[in-house]
MIZA-347107 format. One record per residue: residue number from 1; x negated, y negated, z of N, C-alpha, C, O in turn; residue in one letter. Coordinates in Angstrom, 2 decimals, m for minus. Layout:
N
+-----+---------+---------+---------+---------+---------+---------+---------+---------+---------+---------+---------+---------+------+
:  nr :     n.x :     n.y :     n.z :    ca.x :    ca.y :    ca.z :     c.x :     c.y :     c.z :     o.x :     o.y :     o.z : rest :
+-----+---------+---------+---------+---------+---------+---------+---------+---------+---------+---------+---------+---------+------+
: NUM :       X :       Y :       Z :       X :       Y :       Z :       X :       Y :       Z :       X :       Y :       Z :    A :
...
+-----+---------+---------+---------+---------+---------+---------+---------+---------+---------+---------+---------+---------+------+
***
This chain:
120
+-----+---------+---------+---------+---------+---------+---------+---------+---------+---------+---------+---------+---------+------+
:  nr :     n.x :     n.y :     n.z :    ca.x :    ca.y :    ca.z :     c.x :     c.y :     c.z :     o.x :     o.y :     o.z : rest :
+-----+---------+---------+---------+---------+---------+---------+---------+---------+---------+---------+---------+---------+------+
:   1 :    2.70 :   16.92 :  m13.10 :    2.86 :   16.22 :  m11.72 :    2.27 :   17.14 :  m10.60 :    2.40 :   18.36 :  m10.70 :    M :
:   2 :    1.61 :   16.60 :   m9.54 :    1.13 :   17.22 :   m8.51 :    2.13 :   17.48 :   m7.48 :    3.29 :   17.19 :   m7.75 :    K :
:   3 :    1.86 :   18.00 :   m6.30 :    2.54 :   18.35 :   m5.28 :    2.20 :   17.52 :   m4.10 :    1.04 :   17.14 :   m3.97 :    K :
:   4 :    3.12 :   17.19 :   m3.22 :    2.71 :   16.66 :   m1.96 :    3.78 :   17.23 :   m0.83 :    4.86 :   17.75 :   m1.09 :    W :
:   5 :    3.25 :   17.00 :    0.37 :    4.15 :   17.80 :    1.41 :    4.03 :   16.78 :    2.62 :    3.01 :   16.09 :    2.64 :    V :
:   6 :    4.93 :   16.62 :    3.59 :    5.12 :   15.69 :    4.75 :    5.26 :   16.79 :    5.82 :    6.07 :   17.70 :    5.67 :    L :
:   7 :    4.47 :   16.71 :    6.87 :    4.36 :   17.58 :    7.87 :    4.42 :   16.94 :    9.23 :    3.51 :   16.15 :    9.49 :    L :
:   8 :    5.40 :   17.17 :   10.18 :    5.52 :   16.95 :   11.40 :    4.48 :   17.95 :   12.36 :    4.52 :   19.17 :   12.52 :    K :
:   9 :    3.52 :   16.92 :   12.95 :    2.44 :   17.94 :   13.63 :    2.74 :   17.59 :   14.97 :    2.41 :   16.47 :   15.37 :    H :
:  10 :    3.46 :   18.57 :   15.89 :    3.81 :   18.29 :   17.33 :    2.72 :   18.97 :   18.16 :    2.14 :   19.98 :   17.76 :    S :
:  11 :    2.44 :   18.32 :   19.40 :    1.39 :   18.85 :   20.08 :    2.15 :   18.69 :   21.63 :    2.68 :   17.68 :   22.09 :    L :
:  12 :    2.03 :   19.99 :   22.26 :    2.53 :   20.01 :   23.67 :    1.61 :   19.90 :   24.63 :    0.69 :   20.71 :   24.74 :    D :
:  13 :    1.77 :   18.79 :   25.50 :    0.89 :   18.24 :   26.41 :    1.53 :   18.14 :   27.59 :    2.34 :   17.21 :   27.62 :    N :
:  14 :    1.42 :   18.87 :   28.71 :    1.78 :   18.77 :   30.02 :    3.39 :   18.46 :   30.04 :    3.92 :   17.58 :   30.71 :    L :
:  15 :    3.96 :   19.23 :   29.32 :    5.63 :   19.04 :   29.05 :    6.07 :   17.97 :   28.47 :    7.24 :   17.60 :   28.50 :    N :
:  16 :    5.11 :   17.35 :   27.89 :    5.53 :   16.09 :   27.08 :    5.15 :   16.38 :   25.46 :    4.03 :   16.65 :   25.02 :    F :
:  17 :    6.16 :   16.26 :   24.84 :    5.83 :   16.45 :   23.49 :    5.45 :   15.28 :   22.73 :    6.16 :   14.28 :   22.84 :    E :
:  18 :    4.28 :   15.25 :   21.87 :    3.73 :   14.11 :   21.24 :    3.77 :   14.54 :   19.76 :    3.75 :   15.75 :   19.53 :    S :
:  19 :    3.83 :   13.70 :   18.80 :    3.66 :   14.25 :   17.53 :    3.38 :   13.25 :   16.62 :    3.69 :   12.11 :   16.96 :    F :
:  20 :    2.84 :   13.44 :   15.47 :    2.65 :   12.60 :   14.39 :    2.93 :   13.30 :   12.94 :    3.16 :   14.50 :   12.80 :    H :
:  21 :    2.88 :   12.42 :   11.97 :    3.21 :   12.96 :   10.46 :    2.01 :   12.92 :    9.76 :    1.23 :   11.96 :    9.73 :    Y :
:  22 :    1.88 :   14.02 :    9.17 :    0.52 :   14.26 :    8.29 :    1.19 :   14.45 :    6.57 :    1.95 :   15.34 :    6.21 :    D :
:  23 :    0.76 :   13.55 :    5.90 :    1.04 :   13.70 :    4.46 :    0.01 :   14.14 :    3.63 :   m1.07 :   13.55 :    3.75 :    I :
:  24 :    0.11 :   15.25 :    2.64 :   m0.79 :   15.86 :    1.95 :   m0.73 :   15.61 :    0.46 :    0.37 :   15.87 :   m0.02 :    L :
:  25 :   m1.47 :   15.26 :   m0.22 :   m1.57 :   15.15 :   m1.61 :   m2.35 :   16.21 :   m2.32 :   m3.54 :   16.22 :   m2.01 :    F :
:  26 :   m1.97 :   17.13 :   m3.20 :   m2.73 :   17.83 :   m3.90 :   m3.66 :   17.00 :   m4.91 :   m3.42 :   16.05 :   m5.66 :    E :
:  27 :   m4.80 :   17.75 :   m4.65 :   m6.10 :   17.09 :   m5.43 :   m7.16 :   18.01 :   m5.67 :   m8.00 :   18.22 :   m4.80 :    N :
:  28 :   m7.21 :   18.73 :   m7.12 :   m8.09 :   19.57 :   m7.22 :   m7.94 :   20.83 :   m6.39 :   m7.00 :   21.63 :   m6.32 :    Y :
:  29 :   m9.15 :   20.79 :   m5.74 :   m9.28 :   22.13 :   m4.83 :   m8.72 :   22.02 :   m3.27 :   m8.71 :   22.94 :   m2.45 :    N :
:  30 :   m8.25 :   20.72 :   m3.08 :   m7.78 :   20.52 :   m1.57 :   m6.64 :   19.63 :   m1.67 :   m6.03 :   19.44 :   m2.72 :    D :
:  31 :   m6.33 :   19.02 :   m0.44 :   m5.24 :   18.14 :   m0.19 :   m5.73 :   17.00 :    0.53 :   m6.24 :   17.23 :    1.63 :    C :
:  32 :   m5.65 :   15.64 :    0.06 :   m5.99 :   14.46 :    0.49 :   m4.87 :   14.32 :    1.73 :   m3.67 :   14.51 :    1.55 :    L :
:  33 :   m5.43 :   13.99 :    2.93 :   m4.42 :   13.94 :    4.00 :   m4.68 :   12.47 :    4.61 :   m5.76 :   11.89 :    4.58 :    T :
:  34 :   m3.69 :   12.06 :    5.06 :   m3.22 :   10.99 :    5.86 :   m2.43 :   11.20 :    7.26 :   m1.69 :   12.18 :    7.28 :    W :
:  35 :   m2.48 :   10.51 :    8.28 :   m1.49 :   10.46 :    9.27 :   m0.87 :    9.43 :    9.50 :   m1.46 :    8.40 :    9.16 :    K :
:  36 :    0.38 :    9.27 :   10.09 :    1.10 :    8.18 :   10.52 :    1.93 :    8.66 :   11.69 :    2.10 :    9.86 :   11.92 :    F :
:  37 :    2.48 :    7.66 :   12.47 :    3.15 :    7.88 :   13.50 :    4.58 :    7.51 :   13.50 :    5.26 :    7.64 :   14.52 :    Y :
:  38 :    5.10 :    7.03 :   12.29 :    6.34 :    6.78 :   12.07 :    6.69 :    6.82 :   10.66 :    5.95 :    6.25 :    9.86 :    E :
:  39 :    7.82 :    7.49 :   10.24 :    8.23 :    7.49 :    8.69 :    8.61 :    6.13 :    8.20 :    9.42 :    5.53 :    8.91 :    I :
:  40 :    8.19 :    5.54 :    7.17 :    8.36 :    4.48 :    6.57 :    9.68 :    4.42 :    6.16 :   10.13 :    5.45 :    5.67 :    P :
:  41 :   10.58 :    3.22 :    6.28 :   11.81 :    3.05 :    5.73 :   11.82 :    2.45 :    4.36 :   10.93 :    1.61 :    4.16 :    V :
:  42 :   12.54 :    2.67 :    3.48 :   12.58 :    2.26 :    2.12 :   12.78 :    0.49 :    2.39 :   13.59 :   m0.09 :    3.11 :    I :
:  43 :   11.92 :    0.05 :    1.68 :   11.83 :   m1.79 :    1.79 :   11.86 :   m2.14 :    2.99 :   12.58 :   m3.11 :    3.21 :    N :
:  44 :   11.17 :   m1.55 :    4.12 :   11.26 :   m1.71 :    5.39 :    9.54 :   m2.21 :    5.63 :    8.67 :   m2.27 :    4.76 :    G :
:  45 :    9.39 :   m2.50 :    7.01 :    8.15 :   m2.96 :    7.37 :    6.93 :   m1.88 :    7.03 :    7.17 :   m0.69 :    6.84 :    P :
:  46 :    5.75 :   m2.36 :    6.98 :    4.72 :   m1.37 :    6.76 :    4.36 :   m0.59 :    8.20 :    4.46 :   m1.09 :    9.32 :    S :
:  47 :    3.96 :    0.58 :    7.92 :    3.19 :    1.45 :    9.10 :    1.80 :    1.59 :    9.09 :    1.20 :    1.40 :    8.03 :    V :
:  48 :    1.23 :    1.89 :   10.07 :   m0.08 :    2.29 :    9.96 :   m0.32 :    3.58 :    9.46 :    0.47 :    4.46 :    9.76 :    E :
:  49 :   m1.35 :    3.85 :    8.69 :   m1.71 :    5.15 :    8.19 :   m3.22 :    5.49 :    8.37 :   m4.01 :    4.57 :    8.14 :    I :
:  50 :   m3.66 :    6.61 :    8.73 :   m5.08 :    6.92 :    9.12 :   m5.49 :    8.10 :    8.14 :   m4.71 :    9.01 :    7.88 :    I :
:  51 :   m6.78 :    8.03 :    7.61 :   m7.32 :    8.95 :    6.84 :   m7.57 :   10.14 :    7.80 :   m7.93 :    9.95 :    8.96 :    K :
:  52 :   m7.40 :   11.20 :    7.35 :   m7.66 :   12.44 :    7.97 :   m8.59 :   13.42 :    6.92 :   m8.67 :   13.24 :    5.70 :    Q :
:  53 :   m9.23 :   14.41 :    7.63 :   m9.89 :   15.50 :    6.92 :   m9.10 :   16.05 :    5.70 :   m7.94 :   16.38 :    5.96 :    N :
:  54 :   m9.48 :   16.20 :    4.53 :   m8.87 :   17.03 :    3.52 :   m8.36 :   18.35 :    4.13 :   m9.09 :   18.86 :    4.99 :    N :
:  55 :   m7.08 :   19.04 :    3.77 :   m6.74 :   19.90 :    4.04 :   m6.52 :   21.06 :    2.89 :   m6.44 :   20.73 :    1.70 :    H :
:  56 :   m6.43 :   22.39 :    3.29 :   m6.31 :   23.24 :    2.34 :   m5.10 :   23.29 :    1.46 :   m4.01 :   22.98 :    1.94 :    R :
:  57 :   m5.23 :   23.69 :    0.15 :   m3.99 :   23.98 :   m0.60 :   m2.87 :   24.67 :   m0.09 :   m1.74 :   24.35 :   m0.44 :    L :
:  58 :   m3.12 :   25.68 :    0.82 :   m2.17 :   26.70 :    1.25 :   m1.09 :   25.71 :    2.03 :    0.09 :   26.07 :    2.05 :    I :
:  59 :   m1.45 :   24.59 :    2.61 :   m0.35 :   23.79 :    3.17 :    0.67 :   23.28 :    2.43 :    1.60 :   22.74 :    3.02 :    W :
:  60 :    0.65 :   23.36 :    1.04 :    1.63 :   22.77 :    0.27 :    2.72 :   23.84 :    0.32 :    3.81 :   23.47 :   m0.11 :    L :
:  61 :    2.64 :   25.08 :    0.74 :    3.72 :   26.08 :    0.65 :    4.09 :   26.62 :    2.09 :    4.98 :   27.45 :    2.27 :    S :
:  62 :    3.36 :   26.09 :    3.05 :    3.68 :   26.63 :    4.39 :    4.95 :   25.67 :    5.00 :    4.85 :   24.46 :    5.17 :    I :
:  63 :    6.12 :   26.46 :    5.30 :    7.27 :   25.94 :    5.86 :    7.09 :   25.53 :    7.37 :    7.67 :   24.53 :    7.79 :    E :
:  64 :    6.22 :   26.34 :    8.27 :    6.11 :   25.97 :    9.63 :    4.90 :   26.82 :   10.37 :    4.93 :   28.03 :   10.16 :    S :
:  65 :    4.25 :   26.51 :   10.89 :    3.18 :   27.27 :   11.44 :    2.55 :   26.93 :   12.72 :    2.12 :   25.79 :   12.87 :    K :
:  66 :    2.44 :   27.92 :   13.78 :    1.68 :   27.54 :   15.01 :    0.11 :   27.37 :   14.70 :   m0.52 :   28.12 :   13.96 :    V :
:  67 :   m0.33 :   26.47 :   15.26 :   m1.82 :   26.35 :   14.78 :   m2.65 :   26.84 :   15.65 :   m2.25 :   27.00 :   16.80 :    L :
:  68 :   m3.94 :   27.18 :   15.31 :   m4.82 :   27.91 :   16.22 :   m5.49 :   26.86 :   17.36 :   m5.53 :   25.63 :   17.25 :    S :
:  69 :   m5.96 :   27.59 :   18.41 :   m6.98 :   26.73 :   19.31 :   m5.98 :   25.65 :   20.15 :   m6.41 :   24.60 :   20.62 :    R :
:  70 :   m4.77 :   26.03 :   20.24 :   m3.83 :   25.08 :   20.92 :   m3.61 :   23.64 :   20.04 :   m3.45 :   22.56 :   20.62 :    G :
:  71 :   m3.64 :   23.73 :   18.97 :   m3.58 :   22.20 :   18.30 :   m2.26 :   22.13 :   17.96 :   m1.99 :   21.39 :   17.01 :    R :
:  72 :   m1.07 :   22.89 :   18.67 :    0.29 :   22.41 :   18.31 :    0.83 :   23.33 :   17.17 :    0.45 :   24.49 :   16.98 :    G :
:  73 :    1.69 :   22.71 :   16.52 :    2.48 :   23.19 :   15.31 :    2.55 :   22.33 :   14.42 :    2.43 :   21.13 :   14.67 :    R :
:  74 :    2.79 :   22.84 :   13.10 :    3.12 :   21.96 :   12.00 :    4.32 :   22.27 :   11.28 :    4.42 :   23.47 :   11.06 :    A :
:  75 :    5.30 :   21.53 :   10.82 :    6.47 :   21.87 :   10.43 :    6.74 :   20.86 :    9.06 :    6.80 :   19.63 :    9.06 :    K :
:  76 :    6.86 :   21.73 :    7.96 :    7.59 :   20.62 :    6.78 :    8.57 :   19.96 :    6.91 :    9.50 :   20.60 :    7.38 :    R :
:  77 :    8.81 :   18.81 :    6.67 :    9.89 :   18.07 :    6.77 :   10.38 :   17.51 :    5.39 :   11.55 :   17.18 :    5.22 :    I :
:  78 :    9.50 :   17.42 :    4.47 :    9.73 :   16.95 :    3.24 :    8.79 :   17.35 :    2.09 :    7.70 :   17.78 :    2.47 :    D :
:  79 :    8.97 :   17.28 :    0.85 :    7.85 :   17.75 :   m0.03 :    8.35 :   17.27 :   m1.51 :    9.41 :   16.65 :   m1.64 :    S :
:  80 :    7.65 :   17.54 :   m2.43 :    7.92 :   17.01 :   m3.96 :    6.82 :   17.05 :   m4.75 :    5.83 :   17.72 :   m4.48 :    G :
:  81 :    6.98 :   16.27 :   m5.82 :    5.85 :   15.85 :   m6.61 :    5.62 :   14.40 :   m6.73 :    6.49 :   13.59 :   m6.40 :    Q :
:  82 :    4.35 :   14.01 :   m7.25 :    4.11 :   12.53 :   m7.09 :    3.26 :   12.15 :   m8.58 :    2.65 :   12.92 :   m9.32 :    F :
:  83 :    3.45 :   10.82 :   m8.67 :    2.80 :   10.47 :   m9.78 :    2.01 :    9.31 :   m9.54 :    2.61 :    8.38 :   m9.00 :    K :
:  84 :    0.65 :    9.14 :   m9.86 :   m0.30 :    8.03 :   m9.47 :    0.56 :    6.85 :  m10.48 :    1.04 :    7.16 :  m11.56 :    I :
:  85 :    0.64 :    5.61 :   m9.96 :    0.96 :    4.51 :  m10.79 :    0.19 :    3.32 :  m10.71 :    0.28 :    2.38 :  m11.50 :    I :
:  86 :   m0.75 :    3.38 :   m9.51 :   m1.81 :    2.23 :   m9.51 :   m3.16 :    2.74 :   m8.76 :   m3.21 :    3.22 :   m7.63 :    E :
:  87 :   m3.97 :    2.60 :   m9.43 :   m5.40 :    3.04 :   m8.87 :   m5.54 :    4.57 :   m8.89 :   m5.10 :    5.16 :   m9.88 :    N :
:  88 :   m6.09 :    5.23 :   m7.92 :   m6.21 :    6.42 :   m7.49 :   m6.64 :    6.67 :   m5.96 :   m7.00 :    5.77 :   m5.20 :    N :
:  89 :   m6.56 :    7.88 :   m5.68 :   m6.96 :    8.07 :   m4.05 :   m8.29 :    7.64 :   m3.67 :   m8.53 :    7.49 :   m2.48 :    F :
:  90 :   m9.20 :    7.42 :   m4.57 :  m10.55 :    7.22 :   m4.05 :  m10.78 :    5.43 :   m3.83 :  m11.84 :    4.95 :   m3.44 :    Y :
:  91 :   m9.68 :    4.71 :   m4.14 :   m9.67 :    3.32 :   m3.98 :   m8.88 :    3.06 :   m2.56 :   m8.13 :    3.95 :   m2.16 :    K :
:  92 :   m9.02 :    2.00 :   m1.88 :   m8.44 :    1.76 :   m0.55 :   m7.21 :    1.42 :   m0.84 :   m6.50 :    1.34 :    0.17 :    N :
:  93 :   m6.68 :    1.17 :   m1.85 :   m5.54 :    0.76 :   m2.12 :   m4.90 :    1.31 :   m3.45 :   m5.31 :    0.96 :   m4.55 :    D :
:  94 :   m3.89 :    2.17 :   m3.27 :   m3.19 :    2.82 :   m4.30 :   m1.50 :    2.84 :   m4.34 :   m0.93 :    2.29 :   m3.40 :    F :
:  95 :   m0.86 :    3.34 :   m5.19 :    0.53 :    3.43 :   m5.48 :    0.90 :    4.85 :   m6.06 :    0.31 :    5.41 :   m6.98 :    S :
:  96 :    1.78 :    5.25 :   m5.48 :    2.34 :    6.90 :   m6.18 :    3.92 :    6.71 :   m6.08 :    4.50 :    6.07 :   m5.20 :    L :
:  97 :    4.45 :    7.30 :   m7.00 :    5.80 :    7.56 :   m6.93 :    6.12 :    8.76 :   m6.41 :    5.62 :    9.74 :   m6.96 :    E :
:  98 :    6.93 :    8.96 :   m5.35 :    7.29 :   10.18 :   m4.62 :    8.89 :   10.53 :   m5.03 :    9.73 :    9.67 :   m5.31 :    L :
:  99 :    9.12 :   11.91 :   m5.01 :   10.51 :   12.06 :   m5.21 :   11.12 :   13.06 :   m4.22 :   11.82 :   14.02 :   m4.56 :    N :
: 100 :   10.78 :   12.72 :   m2.90 :   11.31 :   13.82 :   m1.82 :   12.74 :   13.38 :   m1.50 :   13.43 :   12.56 :   m2.10 :    G :
: 101 :   13.01 :   14.05 :   m0.51 :   14.47 :   13.95 :    0.25 :   14.54 :   12.81 :    0.96 :   15.50 :   12.06 :    0.84 :    K :
: 102 :   13.44 :   12.54 :    1.84 :   13.18 :   11.62 :    2.77 :   12.15 :   10.56 :    2.35 :   12.28 :    9.42 :    2.79 :    F :
: 103 :   11.25 :   10.84 :    1.61 :   10.33 :    9.75 :    1.04 :   10.58 :    9.90 :   m0.49 :   10.34 :   10.88 :   m1.19 :    L :
: 104 :   11.00 :    8.96 :   m0.77 :   11.45 :    8.81 :   m2.36 :   11.29 :    7.40 :   m2.65 :   11.82 :    6.51 :   m1.99 :    S :
: 105 :   10.59 :    7.24 :   m3.59 :   10.25 :    5.89 :   m4.09 :    8.77 :    5.47 :   m4.25 :    8.03 :    6.44 :   m4.44 :    G :
: 106 :    8.21 :    4.38 :   m4.22 :    7.00 :    3.98 :   m4.32 :    6.23 :    3.67 :   m3.00 :    6.31 :    2.71 :   m2.23 :    I :
: 107 :    5.45 :    4.83 :   m2.99 :    4.40 :    5.21 :   m1.65 :    3.19 :    3.99 :   m1.93 :    2.40 :    4.17 :   m2.85 :    F :
: 108 :    3.11 :    2.93 :   m1.22 :    2.21 :    1.96 :   m1.48 :    1.35 :    1.83 :   m0.38 :    1.82 :    1.39 :    0.66 :    Q :
: 109 :   m0.25 :    2.25 :   m0.47 :   m0.98 :    2.06 :    0.49 :   m2.02 :    1.02 :    0.35 :   m2.79 :    1.00 :   m0.60 :    K :
: 110 :   m2.04 :    0.07 :    1.40 :   m2.87 :   m1.23 :    1.23 :   m3.85 :   m0.95 :    2.43 :   m3.34 :   m0.96 :    3.55 :    K :
: 111 :   m5.09 :   m0.74 :    2.34 :   m5.76 :   m0.58 :    3.46 :   m5.44 :    0.34 :    4.50 :   m5.46 :    1.53 :    4.20 :    G :
: 112 :   m5.17 :    0.01 :    5.62 :   m4.43 :    1.15 :    6.67 :   m3.04 :    0.78 :    6.54 :   m2.42 :    0.85 :    7.60 :    N :
: 113 :   m2.51 :    0.48 :    5.72 :   m1.07 :    0.06 :    5.87 :   m0.26 :    0.87 :    4.76 :   m0.69 :    0.97 :    3.61 :    L :
: 114 :    0.88 :    1.39 :    5.14 :    1.72 :    2.18 :    4.21 :    3.07 :    1.45 :    4.07 :    3.51 :    0.91 :    5.09 :    L :
: 115 :    3.76 :    1.36 :    2.96 :    4.96 :    0.91 :    2.65 :    5.77 :    1.73 :    1.59 :    5.14 :    2.18 :    0.64 :    R :
: 116 :    6.87 :    1.93 :    1.68 :    7.72 :    2.91 :    0.93 :    8.76 :    1.77 :    0.35 :    9.48 :    1.06 :    1.07 :    L :
: 117 :    8.71 :    1.72 :   m0.97 :    9.50 :    0.51 :   m1.62 :   10.35 :    1.26 :   m2.66 :    9.78 :    2.13 :   m3.31 :    I :
: 118 :   11.62 :    1.04 :   m2.88 :   12.46 :    1.39 :   m3.77 :   12.03 :    1.39 :   m5.15 :   11.42 :    0.41 :   m5.57 :    S :
: 119 :   12.28 :    2.45 :   m5.96 :   11.76 :    2.44 :   m7.50 :   12.85 :    2.03 :   m8.34 :   12.67 :    2.22 :   m9.54 :    N :
: 120 :   14.03 :    1.47 :   m7.94 :   15.01 :    1.00 :   m8.78 :   14.85 :   m0.25 :   m9.16 :   15.67 :   m0.77 :   m9.91 :    N :
+-----+---------+---------+---------+---------+---------+---------+---------+---------+---------+---------+---------+---------+------+
***
C-alpha cells in the first residue's frame, strides 16, 4: 500500500489567517495533490476538491514547515496508507480506502466533489 498525507496550509494575510487543506497521494516519483477548504465528515455532504500541481515525495514525511517566498506554513494533521478500490488517479472519478486518524473510510472523488464514506 502507498502513503498519503493531509496538510493544513495556512496563510497569514494582514492579520487574518486563511487556510486550506492539501491531500497528497504517493504516486511513483511524486505525490498527486488536491486542495479542499473543509474536511469531509463520514457519510456527510460532498465538499469541493481542486487539483493542484504534484508535490515532492518529501512531503510524505514532513511534520511542519514554514514555506519559502511568504507562502505560509504547512502542518501535517493526518496520514496513513491507501488502497485504490475503483478506477485510478488518472480518471476524473476514483475511490480509495484510507486508514488515517481523521480521514478513515472510502475517499470517493467524483468530478470536483469529494465524499468520505464509512467502509463498514
